[in-house]
N, C-alpha and C positions, 0 to 999 in steps of 0.2 A: 504494500500500500504506500501511496506517496507520502502520507503523513506518519508512517511508522517511525518510531523512535529508534536510535541506534542501540544495538544489543552489545553489552559489555560483559566479558567474563573477567571478573576481578579475582586475582590470585593472591592468597594470603595464607600463612600458617598461623591461625589464631591461637594455637596452643604453644607456640615457640617460647621456650623459657629464657627470655633475654634478661641479662643481669641489669638490675636497676631501672628497667623500663617495662611497660606492658604494651607490646606491639598491637595486641588485639583492640585496645581502646582507640588507637589511632584509626584503624581500618573500620571499626564500627562507626566512628564519626564520619569518615569520608564516604563510605558506602551509603550511609543514611542521607547524606546531602546529594550525592550524585544521582540517586534514584529519582530526584525531581526532574532530571533532564535525560536520563538514560534508562533503558530496561536492563537491569543488572542482576547477575548471579555471582555468587562467591564460591570459590573452590580452593582446595588444598593444592599446592604445587605438584604433587604426585599425580593429580587427576587432570591437569590442564591439557595435556596432549589428547586425551580421550574425549574431551568436551569441547574443544575450541572451535570445531568446524561449524557449530551452531550459532556462532557469534560474529559480529562485525569486527571486533577487536578484542585482544587480550591485554589487560592491564596488570602488570606484575608489580605488586607492592611489597608488603612485609612478608616475604616468602621464606625468610630464614637463610642461613648459609647454604649455598648450593652443595657444599662439601657433604651435607647430610643426605643428599639424594642425587648424586652426580649422574648416574646412568639415566634417571628419569628426566633430569634437566637437559642432558645432551640430546636425548630423543625428542624432547619438546622443541628444542632449538633447531635441530636438523629438520624436523617436519615442518615447522613454521617457515623456515627459510625456503624449503622446497616448494611449499604450497603458496607462498606469498601471503601468509597470514599476517595481519597487522598486529604487531606487538608494541606495547608502550611500557617502558622505553623501547625505541627501535633497537634491533639487535646489531646495529652497526657501531655501538659504543666502543671506544678504544681504551677505556680505563678499566675499572674493576670488573666490568662485564666480560672483558677478554682476559682476565687474570692480572698478575702483578708485573708483567713485563714492562708496562709503561713506566713504572718507577725506576727501573734500570735505565730505560731509554732516556727519560727526562733528566735523570741524574747525570748520565754520560754527556748529555747535550748542554749541561751547565745551567739548567733552569733552577729556580729556587725550590728545590725539593730536598728532603732529608737525604744526604748522600747514601746511595744504595748500591751494593754489588751482590753477586751470587756465587763467585768462584774465588778460590784461594789465590789465583794469580792476579786478581784485581784488588786484593785487600789494601795494596799500597795507595789506592785512590781514596781511601777513607781517612778522615782526619783523626789525629790521636785523641783518645778518650779513655777514661777510667773503666767504662763499661760499654758493652755493645749489645744490641738487640738482634736476636736471631729468630726468624719466624718462617713457617712453611710458605712456599710460593703459592700453594693452593689453599692456604688458611684463610680464616675469617673470624671476626669477633674475638680476636686475641687467642684463638685456639692454637696450642702448640708453641706459643711465644716463650722465649727464654732470654734471660739477661746473663751475659757471660763476660769473662775477661778477654783481652786480645789474644792471650796465649792459647785460648781454646778455639780460636777462629779457623786456623788452617785445616783442622780435622772436620769442621762442620760445614765449611763453605764448599759444597760439592755440586752446586747447580740446582739443588732442590729447595734451597732456602734463600731468604733475603737477609743480608747483613747490613746493619745500620749502626752508627754511633748512637749511644744513649744520650739524647739531648735534654739538658736541664732547662726545659722551657718554662716560661712564666705562666702560660695557660694555653689551652686549646680553644680554637674558635671554628665554627662551621658556618658556611655561607650557602644558603639554599636558593636555587634558581629554578624557574619553570620556563622551559624553552631557553631563550637567552636573556630573560628578564629576572633581575635580582628580586627576591621576595623578602628575606629577613636573614639575620645572623644571630647566632646564639653562642655563648661561651661558658666555660667552666672556670670560675675564678680560682677554685682550689684544684690543682692538678691531681690530687689524690682522690677527688670525687668527680670523675670525668662526666658522669651523667646527671650531676646537679647543675642544670643549665639555666641561664638567665639571658634575657635579651641583650644584644650587643649592638651598639651603633658604630658601624664601620666608617673609617675615614675614606676619602677619595682614593688614597693609595692602597688601602685594604681591598677596595672593590676592583681596582685595576689588577691587583694580584690575582684575585679570584677569577675575574673575567678572562684572564689570560689562559687559564686552563679550560674554561668553558668553551672558549673559541678554539682551542687546540682540539678538543674532542669532536666538535663539529656536528653534534646532534641537533637537528632542526626542531625536534619535539621531545618533550620529556622532562622529568624531574631529576636534578643533579644536586649533590651536596659536595662542596669543596671543604675538606677538613685540613686545617693548618695549625701550626704551633708558633707561638711567639718566641723566637730564639733569643739567646742572651744578648745578641747585638741589636735587638729591637725589631729586626725584620721578621717576616713570615716565611715559613717553610712548609711546603705541601706534605701532608701526612698521607692522604688518600683522596682520590676523586671517585666518589661512589655514584655510578651511573646505572646500576642494575636495580637495586631495591633499597634506596636510602631511607633509613628511619628518619622521621621528620621532627620529632619532639614537639609536636603541635601543642601539647599540654603546657609547655613552657612559655607560650605566646599569650599576649593579651588578646582579648576577644576580637578587637577590630583587625589586628594583624592576621589572626587565624582565619577570620572570615574572608579577608582579602586573598589569602592563599587558596582557600577552597574555590573562590570565584575564578582565580587564575588557572587552577588545575582543570576545572570544568571547561573553561574557554579553550585551553590547550588541547583537551581531548576532542572538542568539536573541530578545531583546526586540523588536528591529526587525521580525523576521519574524512574531512573534506579535501585533504591534500591528495593529489594524484601522484602515486609512487612513480619514481623514475626507473627506467629499465636500461 
């Protein structure tokens, strides 16, 4: 029918046990609001491939670390790409969606990223530090993260892990974008309590930093979160660019900013559905 509303399959793991946050609250809020403009059904990420053919688009939100259902996610991704299924965020993301290689590439290119290597022969590229962070290339949500001395690095840096200096940062800050439009920023004033977030008013320089990575990723549609830390020299360093299923911490926002985000999200979905894919 000409007046039929778009059908959205919204993917979320409502039971994912995130530390310090409740993913389900965020998706309950968002789906309750999106239903005003879309016909919407919600499913677990393991079920997305089997259900998606009945919908106009699949929206991947708080689906949890892909590490927990790697085979199912790979099958979903392969089928969606083969069939031309519309997935939001689009599957062309170059950042976390594609793994952690981008941190190595951006670091090697000299961009403002926490220095990162993955092999013993490249350890000389890292600055001197008392401690180093070692984490799996396929990890997420701090799974498998270790803090070690430099003496331990040669035996660990075998290409399956990322190695970074342990940065004594002042705080972490996250910048949220919908498409290429900045929405809000949040930060954790106490580094030991990284999920106790409050609103942050970014400077022009802060936004230039964040937008540099949004532009690099090149997604025309979608929600992205740029995570950074305030280094001892006062500058920002990229920690991660989350372009697959970024948690949004909407509960930390004041109501007007939260409402503005929901409006921007819905408008982005409409643009995404109206956009003619290029071949």
